Z-matrix of the N, CA and C atoms (Angstrom, degrees):
N
C 1 1.424
C 2 1.530 1 109.73
N 3 1.313 2 117.14 1 133.46
C 4 1.458 3 122.23 2 -178.05
C 5 1.518 4 111.80 3 -72.29
N 6 1.311 5 115.18 4 150.92
C 7 1.456 6 123.75 5 169.80
C 8 1.521 7 105.62 6 -88.34
N 9 1.330 8 118.02 7 126.66
C 10 1.458 9 121.03 8 -173.02
C 11 1.527 10 112.61 9 -113.41
N 12 1.362 11 114.30 10 128.12
C 13 1.464 12 121.37 11 -179.55
C 14 1.522 13 108.07 12 -123.08
N 15 1.344 14 116.26 13 133.37
C 16 1.468 15 121.79 14 177.58
C 17 1.532 16 108.42 15 -125.93
N 18 1.334 17 116.54 16 126.32
C 19 1.463 18 122.90 17 176.75
C 20 1.539 19 108.05 18 -93.51
N 21 1.329 20 116.63 19 137.46
C 22 1.456 21 120.15 20 -176.82
C 23 1.531 22 111.64 21 -132.59
N 24 1.350 23 115.15 22 128.91
C 25 1.452 24 121.92 23 170.40
C 26 1.537 25 106.91 24 -127.39
N 27 1.310 26 118.55 25 -157.95
C 28 1.450 27 120.89 26 -174.24
C 29 1.534 28 112.58 27 -74.83
N 30 1.320 29 116.60 28 -63.13
C 31 1.453 30 119.79 29 -173.73
C 32 1.507 31 115.25 30 -105.98
N 33 1.338 32 117.84 31 -4.73
C 34 1.450 33 124.04 32 179.55
C 35 1.526 34 112.64 33 63.71
N 36 1.373 35 115.57 34 38.23
C 37 1.462 36 118.51 35 175.78
C 38 1.529 37 111.98 36 -127.74
N 39 1.331 38 118.86 37 -10.93
C 40 1.469 39 121.14 38 -177.68
C 41 1.524 40 112.01 39 -121.08
N 42 1.330 41 115.44 40 -82.01
C 43 1.461 42 120.86 41 -171.37
C 44 1.522 43 113.76 42 -70.14
N 45 1.329 44 117.73 43 -49.16
C 46 1.474 45 118.25 44 -175.55
C 47 1.524 46 113.29 45 -68.09
N 48 1.336 47 120.63 46 -38.65
C 49 1.459 48 117.85 47 176.14
C 50 1.546 49 111.61 48 -66.27
N 51 1.342 50 115.41 49 -32.29
C 52 1.448 51 118.92 50 177.29
C 53 1.525 52 109.48 51 -65.34
N 54 1.314 53 116.69 52 -47.00
C 55 1.484 54 120.54 53 178.83
C 56 1.526 55 110.65 54 -62.84
N 57 1.319 56 117.02 55 -41.11
C 58 1.467 57 120.51 56 177.83
C 59 1.524 58 111.07 57 -57.81
N 60 1.325 59 116.46 58 -49.12
C 61 1.461 60 121.28 59 -177.92
C 62 1.539 61 111.90 60 -63.11
N 63 1.314 62 116.81 61 -47.19
C 64 1.449 63 120.61 62 -179.53
C 65 1.522 64 111.02 63 -64.60
N 66 1.315 65 117.67 64 -45.73
C 67 1.453 66 119.45 65 -177.37
C 68 1.543 67 111.12 66 -68.38
N 69 1.305 68 116.99 67 -38.13
C 70 1.484 69 119.49 68 177.20
C 71 1.538 70 109.43 69 -59.43
N 72 1.334 71 116.65 70 -40.57
C 73 1.478 72 120.21 71 177.79
C 74 1.523 73 110.51 72 -64.02
N 75 1.325 74 117.59 73 -42.69
C 76 1.476 75 121.40 74 177.96
C 77 1.528 76 111.71 75 -61.73
N 78 1.312 77 115.32 76 -41.42
C 79 1.470 78 120.55 77 179.62
C 80 1.519 79 109.60 78 -62.97
N 81 1.320 80 117.57 79 -45.44
C 82 1.477 81 121.09 80 178.63
C 83 1.528 82 111.52 81 -63.27
N 84 1.337 83 116.31 82 -44.66
C 85 1.468 84 120.87 83 179.02
C 86 1.522 85 111.56 84 -59.15
N 87 1.316 86 116.42 85 -32.68
C 88 1.473 87 122.32 86 -177.76
C 89 1.530 88 111.65 87 -84.11
N 90 1.332 89 116.99 88 -1.34
C 91 1.462 90 120.66 89 -179.76
C 92 1.513 91 113.49 90 75.77
N 93 1.335 92 117.28 91 21.09
C 94 1.463 93 121.39 92 -179.18
C 95 1.527 94 113.93 93 -105.57
N 96 1.331 95 115.75 94 11.31
C 97 1.474 96 120.41 95 -176.25
C 98 1.507 97 115.23 96 -55.21
N 99 1.325 98 117.76 97 -30.89
C 100 1.460 99 120.42 98 179.91
C 101 1.521 100 112.53 99 -84.95
N 102 1.331 101 116.38 100 -9.71
C 103 1.474 102 121.02 101 -175.17
C 104 1.518 103 113.96 102 -109.71
N 105 1.344 104 117.99 103 -17.63
C 106 1.468 105 122.00 104 -174.87
C 107 1.520 106 110.12 105 -127.55
N 108 1.313 107 115.55 106 127.16
C 109 1.479 108 122.30 107 174.83
C 110 1.524 109 108.34 108 -103.24
N 111 1.323 110 116.51 109 137.10
C 112 1.459 111 122.15 110 -176.77
C 113 1.518 112 109.01 111 -128.61
N 114 1.345 113 116.68 112 131.13
C 115 1.450 114 120.59 113 173.65
C 116 1.516 115 109.57 114 -148.74
N 117 1.330 116 116.49 115 -172.21
C 118 1.470 117 120.31 116 -178.49
C 119 1.524 118 110.27 117 -151.20
N 120 1.331 119 114.24 118 166.04
C 121 1.464 120 121.09 119 179.51
C 122 1.522 121 108.17 120 -160.87
N 123 1.326 122 115.47 121 173.24
C 124 1.449 123 122.28 122 177.00
C 125 1.530 124 110.69 123 -116.86
N 126 1.326 125 115.67 124 155.98
C 127 1.473 126 118.99 125 175.98
C 128 1.510 127 110.15 126 -71.92
N 129 1.322 128 117.38 127 -23.77
C 130 1.463 129 121.90 128 177.40
C 131 1.501 130 111.83 129 -118.93
N 132 1.300 131 117.26 130 165.26
C 133 1.454 132 121.47 131 -175.96
C 134 1.522 133 115.22 132 -105.84
N 135 1.325 134 117.38 133 16.45
C 136 1.467 135 121.46 134 -175.04
C 137 1.511 136 113.06 135 -56.85
N 138 1.312 137 118.08 136 -33.80
C 139 1.474 138 121.44 137 -173.55
C 140 1.519 139 112.81 138 -110.91
N 141 1.344 140 117.55 139 12.12
C 142 1.466 141 119.81 140 -178.30
C 143 1.528 142 111.20 141 -48.99
N 144 1.318 143 115.05 142 132.43
C 145 1.461 144 121.09 143 -179.67
C 146 1.503 145 116.07 144 87.03
N 147 1.343 146 116.49 145 -12.83
C 148 1.469 147 121.05 146 178.82
C 149 1.526 148 110.87 147 -81.47
N 150 1.308 149 114.59 148 158.89
C 151 1.459 150 119.67 149 171.77
C 152 1.525 151 109.45 150 -80.77
N 153 1.324 152 116.78 151 176.65
C 154 1.460 153 120.93 152 176.75
C 155 1.521 154 110.52 153 -65.45
N 156 1.320 155 115.79 154 154.92
C 157 1.475 156 122.38 155 175.71
C 158 1.537 157 107.71 156 -53.17
N 159 1.325 158 119.12 157 137.10
C 160 1.476 159 121.92 158 -179.99
C 161 1.526 160 113.29 159 -53.95
N 162 1.331 161 117.84 160 -30.91
C 163 1.459 162 120.31 161 179.00
C 164 1.527 163 110.74 162 -72.33
N 165 1.335 164 116.69 163 -34.91
C 166 1.466 165 121.05 164 174.55
C 167 1.522 166 109.15 165 -62.72
N 168 1.335 167 115.16 166 -47.29
C 169 1.464 168 121.37 167 -179.89
C 170 1.530 169 109.89 168 -59.14
N 171 1.325 170 117.49 169 -46.08
C 172 1.468 171 121.01 170 -177.43
C 173 1.533 172 111.20 171 -62.54
N 174 1.335 173 116.69 172 -44.33
C 175 1.470 174 120.32 173 -179.29
C 176 1.519 175 111.19 174 -67.53
N 177 1.318 176 117.01 175 -41.33
C 178 1.468 177 120.05 176 178.86
C 179 1.530 178 110.86 177 -64.18
N 180 1.310 179 116.67 178 -47.30
C 181 1.479 180 120.21 179 -178.38
C 182 1.528 181 111.31 180 -64.92
N 183 1.325 182 116.87 181 -39.70
C 184 1.468 183 120.76 182 177.88
C 185 1.525 184 110.89 183 -59.60
N 186 1.334 185 116.45 184 -35.28
C 187 1.467 186 121.71 185 -179.10
C 188 1.528 187 113.20 186 -88.09
N 189 1.338 188 116.92 187 -0.13
C 190 1.459 189 120.51 188 176.86
C 191 1.528 190 115.86 189 88.53
N 192 1.330 191 116.83 190 17.69
C 193 1.472 192 120.04 191 179.49
C 194 1.515 193 111.00 192 -100.36
N 195 1.341 194 114.96 193 157.51
C 196 1.451 195 122.20 194 174.37
C 197 1.540 196 108.86 195 -69.35
N 198 1.312 197 116.40 196 141.12
C 199 1.470 198 119.25 197 -177.22
C 200 1.548 199 112.55 198 -120.28
N 201 1.316 200 118.21 199 7.31
C 202 1.468 201 120.81 200 179.58
C 203 1.531 202 108.12 201 -66.10
N 204 1.345 203 116.44 202 131.50
C 205 1.458 204 119.79 203 -175.97
C 206 1.524 205 110.91 204 -165.31
N 207 1.319 206 115.97 205 144.39
C 208 1.456 207 122.70 206 170.44
C 209 1.520 208 107.65 207 -132.92
N 210 1.332 209 116.83 208 122.82
C 211 1.452 210 122.02 209 -175.98
C 212 1.530 211 112.37 210 -69.53
N 213 1.327 212 114.96 211 147.17
C 214 1.465 213 121.76 212 176.00
C 215 1.519 214 109.08 213 -151.41
N 216 1.321 215 115.83 214 165.19
C 217 1.459 216 121.83 215 -178.57
C 218 1.531 217 109.74 216 -100.14
N 219 1.333 218 116.41 217 136.65
C 220 1.457 219 121.36 218 177.88
C 221 1.517 220 109.97 219 -65.41
N 222 1.336 221 115.77 220 137.57
C 223 1.462 222 121.43 221 179.44
C 224 1.538 223 109.28 222 -116.11
N 225 1.331 224 118.11 223 135.57
C 226 1.467 225 120.10 224 179.83
C 227 1.525 226 114.38 225 -54.85
N 228 1.308 227 118.20 226 -30.40
C 229 1.476 228 121.42 227 179.78
C 230 1.528 229 112.51 228 -65.32
N 231 1.343 230 117.74 229 -17.38
C 232 1.446 231 121.20 230 -179.67
C 233 1.534 232 112.87 231 -70.70
N 234 1.342 233 116.37 232 -23.43
C 235 1.466 234 118.57 233 -178.64
C 236 1.516 235 112.04 234 -51.22
N 237 1.334 236 115.89 235 -38.69
C 238 1.489 237 120.03 236 -174.57
C 239 1.521 238 112.28 237 -64.03
N 240 1.327 239 118.72 238 -25.51
C 241 1.467 240 121.25 239 -178.73
C 242 1.527 241 113.24 240 -103.37
N 243 1.334 242 116.91 241 -5.34
C 244 1.461 243 121.03 242 179.99
C 245 1.505 244 112.12 243 -99.77
N 246 1.322 245 115.82 244 146.76
C 247 1.468 246 121.14 245 175.73
C 248 1.518 247 111.43 246 -97.26
N 249 1.329 248 117.12 247 -30.01
C 250 1.442 249 121.98 248 -176.93
C 251 1.523 250 109.35 249 -148.28
N 252 1.333 251 116.44 250 131.56
C 253 1.463 252 122.66 251 177.98
C 254 1.532 253 106.19 252 -118.00
N 255 1.310 254 116.27 253 116.08
C 256 1.459 255 122.16 254 -173.12
C 257 1.519 256 111.22 255 -103.47
N 258 1.324 257 115.86 256 111.25
C 259 1.470 258 122.63 257 178.32
C 260 1.519 259 109.49 258 -84.54
N 261 1.329 260 116.35 259 143.65
C 262 1.457 261 120.35 260 -179.58
C 263 1.526 262 112.98 261 -90.03
N 264 1.329 263 118.18 262 -17.50
C 265 1.467 264 120.29 263 171.38
C 266 1.507 265 110.15 264 -152.25
N 267 1.323 266 116.02 265 172.79
C 268 1.458 267 121.95 266 -173.85
C 269 1.547 268 111.20 267 -63.09
N 270 1.299 269 117.70 268 -33.96
C 271 1.479 270 120.27 269 176.17
C 272 1.518 271 111.97 270 -61.28
N 273 1.322 272 116.65 271 -41.46
C 274 1.458 273 120.75 272 178.62
C 275 1.519 274 109.59 273 -68.32
N 276 1.341 275 117.10 274 -39.83
C 277 1.455 276 121.77 275 178.47
C 278 1.527 277 109.84 276 -57.88
N 279 1.318 278 116.84 277 -48.06
C 280 1.470 279 120.74 278 -179.46
C 281 1.531 280 111.17 279 -63.94
N 282 1.334 281 116.94 280 -44.67
C 283 1.459 282 121.59 281 -179.48
C 284 1.541 283 110.76 282 -61.19
N 285 1.296 284 116.04 283 -43.92
C 286 1.483 285 119.97 284 179.99
C 287 1.522 286 111.81 285 -66.65
N 288 1.319 287 116.60 286 -40.69
C 289 1.473 288 118.04 287 179.39
C 290 1.525 289 110.94 288 -67.28
N 291 1.342 290 117.55 289 -30.54
C 292 1.479 291 119.59 290 174.92
C 293 1.520 292 111.02 291 -68.75
N 294 1.333 293 116.96 292 -31.53
C 295 1.461 294 121.33 293 179.06
C 296 1.535 295 112.82 294 -76.00
N 297 1.322 296 116.25 295 -21.14
C 298 1.457 297 121.21 296 -175.65
C 299 1.524 298 109.99 297 -60.28
N 300 1.301 299 115.67 298 134.44
C 301 1.460 300 120.91 299 -178.86
C 302 1.533 301 112.75 300 -84.05
N 303 1.332 302 115.72 301 -20.99
C 304 1.482 303 120.14 302 -179.33
C 305 1.532 304 108.77 303 -140.39
N 306 1.321 305 115.04 304 167.42
C 307 1.461 306 119.92 305 175.06
C 308 1.530 307 110.68 306 -63.65
N 309 1.318 308 116.04 307 -35.21
C 310 1.467 309 121.73 308 178.38
C 311 1.536 310 109.88 309 -62.15
N 312 1.339 311 116.58 310 -41.11
C 313 1.469 312 120.85 311 177.35
C 314 1.546 313 109.97 312 -64.35
N 315 1.326 314 116.34 313 -45.91
C 316 1.461 315 120.84 314 -179.12
C 317 1.522 316 111.15 315 -60.10
N 318 1.308 317 116.66 316 -35.25
C 319 1.482 318 121.36 317 -179.52
C 320 1.523 319 112.70 318 -68.57
N 321 1.297 320 117.65 319 -16.59
C 322 1.467 321 122.06 320 178.85
C 323 1.514 322 112.09 321 -77.02
N 324 1.328 323 118.49 322 -15.38
C 325 1.451 324 123.11 323 -174.02
C 326 1.528 325 109.77 324 -88.06
N 327 1.326 326 116.87 325 127.15
C 328 1.472 327 123.31 326 179.77
C 329 1.517 328 109.26 327 -137.67
N 330 1.307 329 116.19 328 155.79
C 331 1.466 330 121.41 329 173.12
C 332 1.528 331 110.63 330 -83.84
N 333 1.302 332 118.92 331 135.32
C 334 1.453 333 123.05 332 -178.32
C 335 1.523 334 111.79 333 -55.63
N 336 1.319 335 116.50 334 -48.72
C 337 1.482 336 118.74 335 -173.83
C 338 1.530 337 112.77 336 -72.20
N 339 1.327 338 117.43 337 -6.60
C 340 1.466 339 119.60 338 174.10
C 341 1.538 340 110.59 339 -66.83
N 342 1.321 341 115.93 340 -14.92
C 343 1.477 342 121.75 341 177.81
C 344 1.526 343 112.22 342 -91.94
N 345 1.337 344 117.42 343 2.75
C 346 1.461 345 122.16 344 179.08
C 347 1.519 346 108.16 345 -112.21
N 348 1.330 347 117.24 346 105.19
C 349 1.461 348 121.02 347 -177.18
C 350 1.528 349 112.56 348 -60.11
N 351 1.322 350 117.39 349 -26.34
C 352 1.466 351 120.65 350 -178.75
C 353 1.537 352 112.40 351 -81.64
N 354 1.324 353 118.25 352 -5.49
C 355 1.476 354 121.33 353 -177.40
C 356 1.512 355 113.24 354 -70.89
N 357 1.322 356 117.78 355 -23.52
C 358 1.458 357 119.80 356 -178.50
C 359 1.502 358 110.95 357 66.92
N 360 1.336 359 116.63 358 -136.95
C 361 1.467 360 122.30 359 -177.95
C 362 1.532 361 112.56 360 -89.06
N 363 1.321 362 117.99 361 -12.41
C 364 1.459 363 121.94 362 -177.46
C 365 1.535 364 108.61 363 -90.01
N 366 1.332 365 116.33 364 92.99
C 367 1.459 366 120.03 365 -172.94
C 368 1.531 367 113.96 366 -100.03
N 369 1.327 368 117.93 367 2.00
C 370 1.458 369 120.24 368 178.80
C 371 1.543 370 110.14 369 -84.98
N 372 1.329 371 115.38 370 140.40
C 373 1.454 372 121.37 371 166.34
C 374 1.534 373 104.78 372 -93.23
N 375 1.350 374 118.22 373 111.42
C 376 1.453 375 120.80 374 -175.15
C 377 1.525 376 112.64 375 -60.36
N 378 1.314 377 115.42 376 144.17
C 379 1.472 378 121.39 377 179.87
C 380 1.524 379 108.79 378 -73.75
N 381 1.350 380 118.64 379 116.65
C 382 1.453 381 120.10 380 -178.14
C 383 1.524 382 114.42 381 -86.35
N 384 1.327 383 117.73 382 -3.03
C 385 1.476 384 122.59 383 -170.48
C 386 1.510 385 114.87 384 -51.24
N 387 1.329 386 117.98 385 -44.04
C 388 1.450 387 120.14 386 -173.93
C 389 1.533 388 113.59 387 -91.47
N 390 1.324 389 116.49 388 8.03
C 391 1.468 390 120.17 389 179.21
C 392 1.509 391 111.92 390 -114.65
N 393 1.299 392 114.12 391 -162.58
C 394 1.461 393 121.12 392 -178.43
C 395 1.515 394 112.28 393 -95.01
N 396 1.299 395 114.78 394 -173.70
C 397 1.455 396 123.15 395 -176.77
C 398 1.529 397 112.19 396 -57.42
N 399 1.354 398 117.24 397 -33.15
C 400 1.464 399 120.18 398 -178.02
C 401 1.522 400 111.83 399 -61.23
N 402 1.318 401 118.36 400 -31.64
C 403 1.472 402 121.37 401 177.08
C 404 1.522 403 110.83 402 -66.93
N 405 1.300 404 117.61 403 -35.60
C 406 1.465 405 121.34 404 178.16
C 407 1.525 406 110.28 405 -71.38
N 408 1.335 407 116.08 406 -36.86
C 409 1.463 408 119.91 407 177.12
C 410 1.524 409 110.44 408 -65.87
N 411 1.333 410 117.36 409 -40.20
C 412 1.460 411 121.76 410 177.18
C 413 1.532 412 110.46 411 -64.62
N 414 1.312 413 115.78 412 -39.97
C 415 1.462 414 121.31 413 177.84
C 416 1.527 415 109.72 414 -60.94
N 417 1.310 416 117.28 415 -45.12
C 418 1.457 417 120.99 416 178.31
C 419 1.527 418 111.70 417 -59.34
N 420 1.337 419 116.58 418 -43.58
C 421 1.457 420 120.36 419 178.79
C 422 1.521 421 111.78 420 -59.39
N 423 1.345 422 116.35 421 -42.71
C 424 1.457 423 120.55 422 179.16
C 425 1.528 424 111.77 423 -66.21
N 426 1.318 425 115.57 424 -42.01
C 427 1.472 426 121.17 425 178.98
C 428 1.532 427 110.40 426 -63.10
N 429 1.319 428 117.48 427 -44.59
C 430 1.455 429 120.59 428 -179.59
C 431 1.530 430 110.24 429 -64.59
N 432 1.305 431 117.92 430 -42.61
C 433 1.458 432 121.06 431 -179.47
C 434 1.533 433 111.55 432 -62.09
N 435 1.313 434 116.71 433 -41.92
C 436 1.475 435 119.93 434 -178.71
C 437 1.536 436 112.22 435 -76.85
N 438 1.320 437 117.15 436 -24.21
C 439 1.473 438 120.81 437 -176.46
C 440 1.529 439 112.74 438 -63.80
N 441 1.322 440 116.42 439 -31.36
C 442 1.459 441 118.60 440 -179.58
C 443 1.532 442 111.34 441 -65.36
N 444 1.335 443 116.56 442 -46.87
C 445 1.452 444 121.42 443 177.59
C 446 1.518 445 112.27 444 -66.20
N 447 1.321 446 116.40 445 -38.95
C 448 1.478 447 120.87 446 176.98
C 449 1.525 448 109.55 447 -63.42
N 450 1.325 449 117.90 448 -42.28
C 451 1.448 450 120.65 449 179.24
C 452 1.525 451 111.18 450 -61.08
N 453 1.312 452 116.81 451 -41.39
C 454 1.485 453 120.61 452 178.74
C 455 1.527 454 109.52 453 -62.09
N 456 1.311 455 117.89 454 -42.53
C 457 1.487 456 121.51 455 179.93
C 458 1.526 457 111.14 456 -65.87
N 459 1.330 458 116.44 457 -43.34
C 460 1.462 459 120.05 458 -179.93
C 461 1.530 460 110.43 459 -67.94
N 462 1.328 461 117.16 460 -40.57
C 463 1.460 462 120.96 461 178.55
C 464 1.547 463 109.76 462 -57.89
N 465 1.336 464 115.44 463 -42.89
C 466 1.472 465 120.17 464 179.70
C 467 1.534 466 110.72 465 -61.44
N 468 1.319 467 116.40 466 -40.86
C 469 1.472 468 120.58 467 179.04
C 470 1.529 469 111.22 468 -67.77
N 471 1.324 470 115.49 469 -42.40
C 472 1.471 471 119.89 470 -178.23
C 473 1.539 472 109.70 471 -66.46
N 474 1.314 473 116.28 472 -43.87
C 475 1.452 474 119.30 473 178.93
C 476 1.524 475 111.71 474 -67.17
N 477 1.346 476 116.95 475 -32.01
C 478 1.455 477 121.02 476 175.83
C 479 1.512 478 112.35 477 -64.95
N 480 1.333 479 116.76 478 -33.72
C 481 1.482 480 120.77 479 177.87
C 482 1.520 481 110.79 480 -69.87
N 483 1.337 482 114.27 481 -35.22
C 484 1.469 483 118.72 482 -176.61
C 485 1.524 484 112.27 483 -76.06
N 486 1.344 485 116.89 484 -20.60
C 487 1.481 486 120.66 485 -175.95
C 488 1.520 487 112.01 486 -73.51
């Protein structure tokens, strides 16, 4: 059975698809592609069916990542099939925990930057939507930095299942 991770931001067109793409690449590089499923969603449905923001696509492609994406809204029923729900900022964390049907579901929600030891107390990945390309580049740097720690945590869980 696969270990399932879902990244969540507001509209699922900027931060969460970026995190999904980067983490999926890390999972493949680590040889865990058959054991870990990665996807993303938004807390709202404003962009459902849309592709990622063109600036997200440009930054991902420039860095060598896959940019294929279709936005969707997170559904509370998904908690039962997910192992980890990764919020991109504290607002998403709170929204997701409110959607959780059980304490067990709420415990699955974590902030992405909590996996980056260098992040300190600032655990939000800022929303780049209303800014320029540099905000998207900064977002990618934060996502990449946190992905290493997240990969280590997921690897530990996956290996624990296999034991």
